[in-house]
Each structure stands twice: as C-alpha cells, then as structure tokens.
C-alpha positions in Angstrom: 24.1 41.6 0.3 22.5 41.3 -3.4 25.8 42.8 -4.7 27.9 40.2 -3.5 25.9 37.7 -4.5 25.7 39.2 -8.2 29.8 39.4 -7.7 29.8 35.8 -6.5 27.9 34.5 -9.6 30.3 36.8 -11.9 32.9 34.0 -10.7 34.7 36.6 -8.3 36.1 35.5 -5.0 34.6 36.8 -2.0 36.1 36.3 1.2 34.1 37.4 4.8 35.1 38.5 8.2 33.1 37.5 10.8 33.6 39.8 13.8 32.5 38.6 17.4 32.6 39.7 20.8 35.9 39.9 22.3 36.6 37.3 24.3 37.3 37.9 28.3 41.1 38.4 28.2 40.3 41.1 25.7 38.1 43.1 28.0 40.5 42.8 30.7 43.3 44.1 28.8 40.9 47.0 27.0 39.5 48.1 30.5 43.1 48.1 32.0 44.0 50.3 29.2 41.4 52.7 29.4 41.4 53.2 33.0 45.3 53.2 33.2 45.7 50.5 36.0 46.8 47.2 36.0 45.3 44.3 34.5 45.0 42.2 37.7 43.5 45.4 39.6 40.7 45.8 36.4 40.1 42.2 36.1 37.4 41.9 38.4 35.5 45.2 36.9 36.1 43.8 33.1 34.6 40.5 34.1 31.5 42.0 35.4 31.4 44.1 32.1 31.9 41.1 30.2 29.6 39.1 32.1 26.8 41.6 31.5 27.4 42.4 28.1 28.6 38.6 26.6 31.1 40.9 25.4 29.5 43.1 22.9 31.6 46.1 21.9 29.2 48.3 21.4 27.0 47.2 24.6 30.4 47.2 27.0 31.1 50.7 25.8 27.1 51.9 26.6 27.5 50.0 29.9 30.7 51.9 31.2 29.2 54.9 30.0 26.1 54.5 32.3 28.3 53.5 34.9 30.1 56.7 34.9 27.1 59.0 34.5 25.6 57.1 37.6 28.9 57.7 39.5 29.5 54.2 40.1 32.7 54.5 37.7 34.7 57.6 38.7 37.9 59.6 38.4 39.8 60.4 42.2 41.2 63.4 41.5 43.1 62.7 45.0 44.5 59.8 44.1 44.6 60.4 40.3 43.0 57.2 39.3 39.7 55.8 38.9 37.7 54.2 41.5 34.8 52.1 41.5 33.0 49.6 44.0 31.8 46.5 42.5 29.7 45.7 45.7 27.5 48.8 44.2 27.5 48.5 40.7 26.3 44.6 41.2 23.4 45.6 43.5 22.4 48.5 40.9 21.0 45.6 39.0 21.6 46.7 35.7 19.8 45.4 32.3 21.2 42.4 30.3 19.1 44.2 26.9 21.4 47.3 25.5 17.8 49.0 24.6 16.7 48.8 28.0 20.2 50.2 29.0 20.2 52.7 26.6 16.6 53.8 27.3 17.5 54.2 31.0 20.9 56.7 29.1 18.0 58.9 26.9 16.1 58.8 30.4 18.5 60.9 32.2 19.1 63.3 29.3 17.6 67.0 29.3 13.8 66.6 28.4 14.5 69.0 25.2 17.2 66.9 24.3 14.5 63.4 24.5 12.2 65.2 22.8 14.8 65.9 19.8 15.9 62.5 20.0 12.7 61.5 19.5 12.0 63.5 16.1 14.9 62.2 14.9 13.8 58.8 15.4 10.8 59.2 14.0 12.6 60.4 10.7 14.6 57.6 10.4 18.9 57.2 11.7 20.2 60.4 10.3 18.4 63.7 9.0 20.0 66.7 8.2 19.0 70.0 10.1 16.7 71.4 7.8 14.6 68.4 8.1 15.3 68.4 12.1 14.1 72.1 12.1 10.7 71.2 10.4 9.9 68.4 12.3 10.2 70.0 15.7 9.2 73.5 14.4 12.3 75.2 15.7 16.3 75.4 15.8 17.7 72.1 17.5 21.3 72.7 17.3 21.1 73.7 21.5 18.8 70.6 22.1 21.2 67.9 20.6 24.0 69.4 22.1 24.0 67.0 25.5 23.4 63.7 23.1 26.5 65.0 20.8 28.4 65.7 24.2 27.6 61.8 25.3 28.3 60.6 21.9 24.7 58.7 21.4 24.6 60.9 18.0 27.5 62.6 15.9 26.7 65.2 14.0 28.7 65.2 10.2 27.9 67.4 6.9 24.9 69.2 8.3 23.5 66.0 9.3 22.7 64.3 12.5 22.9 60.3 13.0 22.4 57.6 15.8 26.0 56.3 16.5 24.0 52.4 16.6 20.8 51.2 15.5 19.9 50.6 19.5 20.2 54.0 20.1 17.6 54.7 17.2 15.5 51.8 18.7 15.8 53.3 22.3 15.0 57.0 21.1 11.6 55.6 19.2 10.9 53.6 22.4 10.3 56.9 24.6 7.7 57.8 22.2 4.4 56.2 24.0 2.9 53.4 21.8 -0.5 54.9 21.6 1.1 58.3 20.1 3.5 57.2 18.1 0.7 57.6 14.6 -0.4 60.8 15.5 3.7 62.2 15.8 4.3 60.2 12.4 1.0 61.8 10.6 2.0 65.6 12.1 6.0 64.9 10.9 4.6 64.2 7.5 2.3 67.0 7.2 4.8 69.7 8.1 7.1 68.1 5.3 4.0 68.1 3.2 3.3 71.4 3.8 6.8 72.9 3.6 8.6 71.1 0.5 8.6 73.2 -2.3 6.9 71.5 -4.9 9.8 71.2 -7.3 11.9 69.0 -4.5 8.5 67.1 -3.3 9.3 64.2 -5.8 13.0 64.1 -4.5 11.5 64.4 -0.8 8.8 62.0 -1.6 10.0 58.7 0.1 10.5 61.0 3.2 7.0 62.2 3.0 5.3 58.9 2.2 6.6 57.3 5.3 5.9 59.7 7.9 2.1 59.9 6.3 1.2 56.3 5.6 2.2 55.6 9.5 -0.8 57.7 10.6 -3.3 57.3 7.4 -5.4 55.6 10.0 -5.9 58.6 11.6 -6.6 60.7 8.6 -10.6 61.0 7.4 -10.7 64.3 4.8 -11.3 62.8 1.5 -9.2 65.4 0.2 -6.1 64.6 2.6 -6.6 60.4 1.7 -6.9 60.9 -2.1 -3.6 63.4 -2.2 -1.9 60.6 -0.1 -3.0 58.3 -2.3 -1.1 60.3 -5.3 2.1 60.6 -3.1 1.9 57.1 -2.6 1.5 56.8 -6.5 4.7 58.8 -6.7 6.8 56.9 -4.3 5.6 53.8 -6.4 6.7 54.8 -10.1 10.2 55.7 -8.4 10.9 52.6 -6.4 9.5 50.8 -10.0 12.0 52.9 -12.0 14.7 51.6 -9.2 13.6 47.5 -9.9 12.4 48.0 -5.9 8.9 46.4 -7.0 8.3 44.8 -3.5 8.4 48.0 -2.2 6.8 50.3 -4.9 3.9 47.0 -4.8 3.5 48.2 -0.7 3.4 51.9 -1.3 0.6 51.5 -4.7 -1.5 49.3 -2.3 -1.7 52.0 0.0 -2.6 54.2 -2.1 -5.5 51.8 -3.1 -6.8 51.3 0.0 -6.7 55.3 0.6 -9.5 55.6 -1.9 -13.4 55.0 -1.5 -15.0 53.0 -4.1 -17.1 56.2 -6.0 -13.4 57.4 -7.1 -13.4 55.7 -10.5 -16.1 58.3 -11.4 -14.3 61.2 -9.4 -10.5 60.7 -9.9 -10.6 58.4 -12.7 -7.0 59.0 -13.6 -5.8 58.6 -10.2 -7.4 55.4 -10.0 -6.1 53.7 -12.9 -2.7 54.7 -12.7 -2.4 53.0 -9.1 -4.1 49.9 -10.8 -1.7 49.8 -13.9 1.4 50.5 -11.8 0.4 47.8 -9.2 -0.2 45.2 -12.8 3.3 46.1 -13.5 5.3 45.6 -10.4 3.3 42.5 -9.8 4.2 40.9 -13.4 7.6 41.8 -13.0 7.7 40.1 -9.6 6.2 36.6 -10.5 2.5 37.3 -9.5 1.4 36.7 -13.2 -2.0 35.4 -11.8 -2.8 38.6 -10.0 -1.3 40.9 -12.8 -3.6 39.0 -15.7 -6.7 39.5 -13.6 -5.9 42.8 -12.9 -5.3 43.9 -16.8 -8.2 42.2 -17.3 -10.4 44.2 -15.4 -8.5 47.6 -16.3 -9.4 47.0 -19.7 -12.8 47.4 -19.3 -12.2 51.0 -17.4 -9.7 51.8 -20.1 -11.7 55.0 -21.6 -9.5 56.9 -23.5 -7.4 56.1 -27.0 -4.0 56.8 -24.5 -5.4 54.2 -21.7 -7.0 51.4 -24.1 -3.2 50.4 -25.7 -1.3 51.4 -22.5 -3.5 48.3 -20.8 -3.2 46.0 -24.4 0.6 46.5 -24.3 1.4 45.0 -21.3 -1.3 42.4 -21.7 0.6 41.7 -24.5 3.9 41.5 -22.8 2.5 39.2 -19.8 1.2 36.9 -22.1 4.1 36.5 -24.0 6.1 35.8 -20.8 3.7 32.9 -19.9 4.1 31.4 -23.3 0.9 32.3 -24.9 1.5 34.1 -28.1 -1.9 33.3 -29.5 -3.7 35.1 -26.6 -0.7 37.9 -26.9 -1.7 38.2 -30.7 -5.4 37.6 -29.7 -5.2 41.1 -27.5 -3.4 42.8 -29.7 -5.5 42.6 -32.7 -8.2 43.7 -30.7 -6.9 46.9 -29.4 -5.8 47.8 -32.8 -9.3 47.6 -34.0 -11.1 49.5 -31.3 -8.3 52.1 -31.2 -7.7 52.7 -34.8 -9.8 50.4 -36.7 -7.1 48.5 -38.2 -9.3 44.9 -39.0 -6.5 42.3 -39.2 -7.2 38.5 -39.6 -4.9 36.7 -37.2 -3.5 34.8 -40.3 -3.3 37.5 -43.6 -1.9 36.2 -46.8 1.6 35.9 -48.4 0.1 38.4 -50.9 -1.0 41.6 -48.0 2.7 40.7 -46.4 4.2 41.2 -49.6 2.3 44.3 -50.0 2.5 46.2 -47.1 6.5 45.5 -47.4 6.3 47.2 -50.9 4.6 49.9 -49.3 7.4 51.1 -47.6 10.0 51.8 -50.3 7.0 53.6 -51.8 7.1 55.6 -48.6 10.6 55.9 -48.4 11.2 57.6 -51.8 14.2 59.4 -52.8 15.4 59.1 -49.2 17.9 56.8 -47.8 17.8 54.6 -44.8 20.8 56.4 -43.8 18.4 59.9 -44.2 16.1 58.8 -41.6 17.6 59.6 -38.8 17.0 63.5 -39.4 13.0 62.5 -39.3 11.4 64.8 -36.8 9.9 62.9 -33.7 6.2 61.7 -33.7 3.9 63.6 -31.8 0.4 63.0 -32.4 -1.1 60.4 -29.8 -2.9 58.2 -31.8 0.1 57.0 -34.1 1.9 56.8 -31.0 -0.2 54.4 -29.6 -1.1 52.5 -33.2 3.0 52.1 -32.8 3.2 51.1 -29.8 0.5 48.3 -30.6 2.0 47.1 -33.8 5.5 46.6 -32.1 3.9 44.7 -29.5 1.7 42.3 -31.6 4.5 41.6 -34.1 6.7 39.4 -31.3 4.0 37.5 -30.7 2.9 37.5 -34.0 6.3 35.6 -35.1 5.5 32.4 -33.6 2.0 32.8 -34.6 2.0 33.5 -38.2 5.3 35.1 -40.7 2.7 36.8 -42.4 1.2 38.5 -39.4 5.1 39.3 -38.2 5.4 40.6 -41.5 2.1 43.2 -41.5 2.7 44.3 -38.2 6.0 45.2 -38.5 6.2 46.9 -42.2 3.1 49.0 -41.0 5.2 50.2 -37.9 7.8 51.1 -40.0 5.4 52.6 -42.5 4.0 55.0 -39.6 7.7 56.1 -38.3 7.9 57.1 -42.8 4.7 59.0 -42.0 4.9 60.8 -39.0 8.6 60.7 -37.7 10.5 58.6 -35.1 9.4 57.7 -31.7 11.1 55.5 -29.2 8.9 52.4 -30.6 10.4 53.1 -34.2 13.4 51.9 -32.6 12.7 48.5 -32.3 10.3 48.7 -35.4 12.9 49.2 -37.3 15.0 46.2 -35.6 12.6 44.3 -36.5 12.3 45.2 -40.0 15.8 44.1 -40.2 14.7 40.3 -38.4 12.1 40.6 -41.5 13.9 42.1 -44.9 16.8 39.3 -45.2 14.6 36.1 -44.4 11.6 37.1 -45.7 12.6 39.1 -48.7 16.2 38.4 -49.2 16.9 42.1 -48.7 19.9 41.4 -46.2 21.7 44.4 -46.6 18.7 47.0 -46.0 18.0 44.9 -43.3 21.5 45.8 -41.5 20.9 49.3 -42.4 17.9 50.0 -41.4 19.1 47.5 -38.0 21.8 50.1 -37.9 19.3 53.0 -38.5 17.5 52.0 -35.0 20.4 51.4 -32.9 21.8 54.7 -33.7 18.4 56.4 -32.4 18.1 54.2 -29.6 20.9 56.3 -28.0 19.2 59.4 -28.1 18.0 60.4 -24.3 14.3 60.7 -25.5 14.2 57.5 -27.5 15.3 55.0 -25.2 12.5 52.9 -24.1 12.8 50.1 -25.6 16.8 50.3 -25.8 17.3 46.4 -24.3 15.1 45.1 -27.1 16.6 47.3 -29.8 20.1 45.8 -29.0 19.0 42.5 -28.4 17.2 42.3 -31.8 20.4 44.1 -33.7 22.5 41.7 -32.2 19.9 38.9 -33.3 20.6 40.2 -36.8 24.5 41.2 -37.0 25.4 37.8 -37.6 23.6 37.4 -41.3 26.0 40.0 -42.8 29.0 40.1 -40.4 31.1 38.0 -38.5 28.9 36.5 -35.3 30.6 38.2 -32.3 30.1 41.5 -33.7 26.9 41.2 -32.1 27.9 39.9 -28.9 28.2 43.5 -27.3 25.0 44.7 -28.1 23.5 41.5 -26.7 25.3 41.8 -23.6 24.2 45.5 -23.3 20.5 44.1 -23.8 20.7 41.8 -21.2 21.9 43.7 -18.6 19.4 47.0 -19.1 16.1 44.3 -19.3 17.6 42.4 -16.2 17.8 45.9 -14.5 14.5 47.2 -16.4 12.3 44.2 -15.5 11.7 43.3 -19.5 11.3 39.7 -18.7 11.0 38.5 -22.1 13.8 40.2 -23.5 16.2 39.7 -20.9 15.4 35.9 -21.4 16.2 36.6 -25.5 19.3 38.0 -24.6 20.5 35.5 -22.4 19.8 32.7 -24.9 21.7 34.9 -27.8 24.7 35.7 -25.8 25.1 32.0 -25.0 24.6 30.7 -28.9 26.9 33.5 -30.0 29.3 31.9 -28.2 28.8 28.6 -29.6 28.4 30.2 -33.5 31.4 31.8 -32.9 33.3 28.5 -32.0 34.2 30.1 -28.3 36.2 27.3 -26.1 33.1 25.1 -24.8 34.2 25.7 -21.2 33.6 29.3 -21.9 30.1 29.1 -23.2 29.4 27.1 -20.4 30.6 29.6 -18.0 29.0 32.3 -19.6 25.8 30.6 -20.2 25.9 29.6 -16.1 26.7 33.3 -15.0 24.0 34.8 -17.2 21.2 32.0 -16.4 21.9 32.7 -12.6 21.6 36.4 -13.0 18.0 35.9 -15.7 16.7 33.6 -13.0 16.8 36.0 -10.4 15.9 39.5 -12.4 13.4 38.0 -13.9 11.8 35.9 -11.0 11.7 32.1 -12.9 8.9 33.9 -15.2 10.9 33.5 -18.4 14.7 32.3 -17.9 16.6 31.4 -21.3 18.5 28.5 -21.0 21.5 27.0 -23.1 23.8 23.9 -22.3 26.2 22.8 -24.8 27.8 19.2 -25.8 30.8 18.7 -24.6 30.2 19.9 -21.5 27.3 18.1 -19.7 27.5 14.2 -20.2 24.5 13.7 -19.1 21.9 11.3 -20.5 19.3 13.5 -20.8 21.0 15.9 -22.9 19.7 15.9 -27.1 21.7 17.4 -29.6 20.1 19.8 -32.3 22.3 20.3 -35.7 21.7 22.5 -38.2 23.5 22.6 -41.6 22.7 25.1 -44.6 20.8 22.6 -46.9 18.4 20.9 -44.3 16.5 23.9 -43.2 13.2 22.7 -45.3 13.6 19.0 -43.9 14.2 20.0 -40.6 11.3 22.7 -39.8 8.6 19.6 -39.1 10.9 17.7 -37.5 12.1 20.8 -35.2 8.4 22.4 -34.6 7.3 18.7 -33.5 10.2 18.3 -31.3 9.9 21.3 -29.6 6.4 21.5 -28.5 7.2 20.3 -24.7 9.4 19.2 -22.7 9.9 17.8 -19.3 11.7 18.0 -15.8 15.0 16.6 -16.3 15.6 17.7 -20.0 18.3 20.3 -21.6 18.6 20.7 -24.7 22.3 20.8 -26.1 22.7 22.8 -29.3 26.0 23.0 -31.3 26.4 24.1 -35.0 27.5 20.6 -36.7 26.6 19.1 -40.2 24.7 17.2 -41.8 21.5 16.4 -40.0 19.5 14.0 -41.7 15.6 13.5 -41.6 16.0 10.2 -39.7 18.1 12.0 -37.4 15.7 15.0 -37.0 12.9 12.5 -36.2 14.7 10.7 -33.8 15.4 13.9 -32.4 11.7 14.6 -32.0 10.8 11.3 -30.5 13.0 11.7 -27.8 12.0 15.1 -26.7 8.9 13.4 -26.4 9.8 11.0 -24.2 8.7 12.4 -20.7 12.0 12.0 -18.0 9.8 12.7 -14.6 6.3 12.6 -16.5 5.7 15.8 -15.2 5.8 18.8 -18.5 7.3 22.0 -17.1 7.3 24.2 -20.3 7.9 25.0 -23.8 10.9 25.1 -26.3 11.2 27.5 -28.9 14.2 27.1 -30.9 14.7 30.1 -33.5 16.2 28.7 -36.6 18.0 31.8 -39.1 18.7 31.5 -42.8 21.5 33.6 -44.4 23.0 33.7 -48.1 25.6 30.5 -47.3 24.3 28.7 -44.2 21.5 28.0 -41.4 22.4 28.7 -38.2 20.6 28.4 -34.3 20.1 31.5 -33.1 17.7 31.6 -30.1 16.8 28.8 -27.6 14.1 30.0 -25.1 12.5 27.4 -22.3 9.6 28.8 -20.8 8.5 27.4 -17.4 5.0 26.8 -16.5 
C-alpha cells in the first residue's frame, strides 16, 4: 500500500480492480461445470452454497471440500455422476464462519498432521523444511502429506505454505490458548540453540518473534538478558529498514526484560537499547520522548564514545525543531567534556581567520585532489571529535558565522592531520560553503567539495552521504550552472528520506525546488516538483521538518508574498529579511522567485507583511538562505519548521 501511495504521489496513474464475491448465477454455472451436470440440476446445491458462503470463492471451495469429506457430496460409480442430498446437507447445520469450517476440516486430519500444522502456524504463514524440522524436532514430510493431499498447504521451493490466511488462523486456533506462550517459547529456544552463530542475525526476527511471545514464562536473568540482546539486534535491523514502529516495539520489549541493576551489570546493553529507542522516537515524530531519553542518557554516558554519540543525536534533534541555540550549546559542552576544546559560542573574526589559515599550513605541498589518497582515520578520540565538529557546524551556521567557520575549519584540519573518515566528507562540503562566501576562495571551495563527493562514494565512507550530496548540490551553482547540482540534491533527498535524516531531507527538498526556480524552468514544472517532494517529505519526516516552496505565477492566493533578490542588494536586504523571517503564521506561504531591484522600502513592506498574523496562531519559523557569488545574490533555500 505504501508503494502504491508513493507511485500516486509521483503522478503516475494507478487503477484498482475490486474483486468482489461471485454472483449467484456465476456459482450456478461453476457448480454445474464442476459436477458435470445440467445447470437446472445443480441450481439448488449452488443456491445452498451461495447462501452459506455469500459467494466468497475460498469459503465456497472449502465448503464443497467439507461436503465431500463428510460424504454429503459423492461420486456414484454406478451412475457415473455426482450425487448429493440437500436435506442431509441442510440438517448438518454447517457453520457460516469460514474459520470454524476450516477448524472442523483440520480436526478430521490425522493427529500427526494436526500437530505439524500447529507448528507451521506458530512459525507463520510459511516455513522451509529445515525450520520445521527444528520446530517439530523430527522429519515433517510424512506428517504433512495428508494436508498437502487435501490442498490445505502447498509445497514449493523447499517451503510449506498455507493456501490461505484462514487456514493458517484455523490451524493456530487448534492450540489451546493457555499453551500458546509455552509453544512459542519452546520453538524460539530450539531455533536459537540450533541456529549457527554466523546465521543468527539473518534469522533474528524468526527467533525473537517466537521468544517474545513466551517471554513472560522466562525466569532466568541470563536468558532474559540474552533475549534483550536479541531484541536489540532485531530493533537495529528494523531501524536500518526504516521500520521505526517495529524497531521501537522490539527495543521496548528488550528494555522491559532488564531489571534495575542492569545499568551496573550490563551498562553497554542498556545504553545501546536506550540510544536506539531515542533514535527511533526522534525520526518517528516522538520528539519530546526522544529529548527526555537523550537528556537522561547524557548523564549515563561514561566513555569518550558514548558522550559524543549522545551529544550528536541531541544536536540533530534540536536542529529539527529549530533550536539552533540549544544545539550549539549541547555541541560545545560535549567538545569541552570529551576533548577539552573550550570555545565561545561567538568567536571573533580573527579567530575564524586563524583557523582558516591553519588549513593551508597543514595542507602544505599537497594538492586538494591528493587528499583522496589520505589514510583512513582510526584514532577513536579524533573520530568522536570530528563527529561533534560537523554536527556543531550546522546549527552554528544560524547562530554565528564565525563559530561556523571555526568548527568547519577545525574539522577539516583534523582530517588533514589524522586521515579521512565518513565525517570528513561532510566536513569538506561545509568548507566549500565557507571558503567562497566568507573568504572569497570559490575555486578552492568547489575543488574540496568535489573531493568530499568522491570520498562519499566509497562503501566505508557513506554514513553522511545524504548530507554530502545536499551540501555540494547547494554549493555547485556558485561556480557552475545551477542545474549541475540538481541530481545531487535529488539523490540527497532520496537517501535522507530513506534513512530518516529529517533535517537534510528538509534541506534537500527546499534546494531542489529552489533549483528549478533559479534555473528558469517553467513554473508549472517547479510547482509539480515542489508538491511531489512536499508530499514525500511530509510523510518521510512525520511532519517534524518539512521544506516547502511555492512559486509566483502558480499560486494566486492573497497570502502569498514575494522575496526577490538582486546582486547589489545583499547588504541592505539582510536586516529586512532577518526581521521578516522571524515567524510565520497559519495560512502564510512564502513565494520565492529570482527577480530584480528589490529596494529597501519593498523589503521593509515584505517584513511587515510577514508579521501580520492570518489566524493568529504561530506555526513555526522560516529560515531563508541567501548566497553571494561573484556576480549575483541567489536565494538558495527556504525552510519552514513546524512547531
């Protein structure tokens, strides 16, 4: 269903065909054909079948099977024809419920077959022969033969599968309710014990889903802690697949299995579970819970790995709710605790320039392109520091341009000294953002940005792939044609949406739509792209952080406002833009277009228009990015962060 919805949002045509029950006349023809008799002779039986099953094909077929098994519908060899007795069939009082009918059918099977079907039902709708041997602790082919013969299950490619969900449901109902937890626990234990360690993670969902259903019966502390570990593995695998609700379920079960003193005895296990819970809560929209959990975890973090890990996630969280000040504060505090870096939240211009100059000293005789051959960074403290620096740099961009410069330059310097890591890729891109606008070195910015993009293609350096692509796609128009960055922005949006990187899916969404605008593409195409991305982004980020652009000439609502920039207006425009973008109100859409000659009076009027509430209910903060290149000022991003 989610795939179909995504296809619809992309504008593709999707046609649905509803397959309802067969009509009475259709059943009359079907029964007559099956029994090889005239329609008039089969009509009473067909009518009875239709009455019992309401025309449901599966139910009707199973009903006919039941009639045959009970000898109420039989083939007469003497007359070479099928015979039935409507009075006997009516007197039998067959159920109107398909599951009850299937239970009755299953109950007539041999005991060994029933037991095998119960085991299969515990595992799921299907299972391979090896799994069933483990579950039932003996060979199952003979036991399942009768179920295969009467077509309750099918055998294909080494696996057995129920022919219908109702058969599965009926087979499971044969297990007394009071015995089900014990049955699942036994199956889970056997699967865990006999599964080779190297295959355990691959089969983790099969194991955990069984053990969790019998977890209430586990009394051993060691076994409970082992099951908590299994749930952590399952949760992380589900998280990797962006199945965050499922991941949270596993992680919460794992946490509930641990007792109070586990923080002392099993610190690593509890910390990992709680951190993963916070990550899933964050990306699935439960920001308050994630913030509380991370605040508590920051007090529990004891190592130089745990402390920056928690701090990095807190920075990302505060960025997603437009609290750049909090994000900077958390990041700077972690830098002070972990590596002893003492920075003011507002460094001086001289400090920023000193950090920038230090990069070229460290680069020495090497060219930027030669940095691709640098070794991988291995020092744990350097890796943790670099992670913190690239996290702090992003909110610093909105708080202090000098802090942004200091953090970015220190991150690049660390990579020059200790080698490349996955965080080096985004560090190089952030430097590309810095080198041109802040220090006038657009060529070096482009070259080092290209370096980051080349590095992030390596399998071992792809953690910040979405961020790297988005930032370089943002930077490219300063030295290349604006369309040259579009593919990178699109790739960034796809990766960020898939991996739950809320902030950068928002950035990429805004950048793509702005790219259409700056490139001069038809506004109809720009609108279509904006609406597609908005729909996908809103779904992917759970409305935490959604970038939104609407364009002039496309929407003619009274609440649309224009922001227009020109090359010589940057200095005069900046105060008005900052004032205009402090808050937005329900019903206000920002319309951005590249045009000419926005004067101070127009900018002031724009600012006043944003301050007038439409409904009086503030919904968030608007941030507009303006970028200076050698010959023009361009609007390069628009973000709306809902509150």
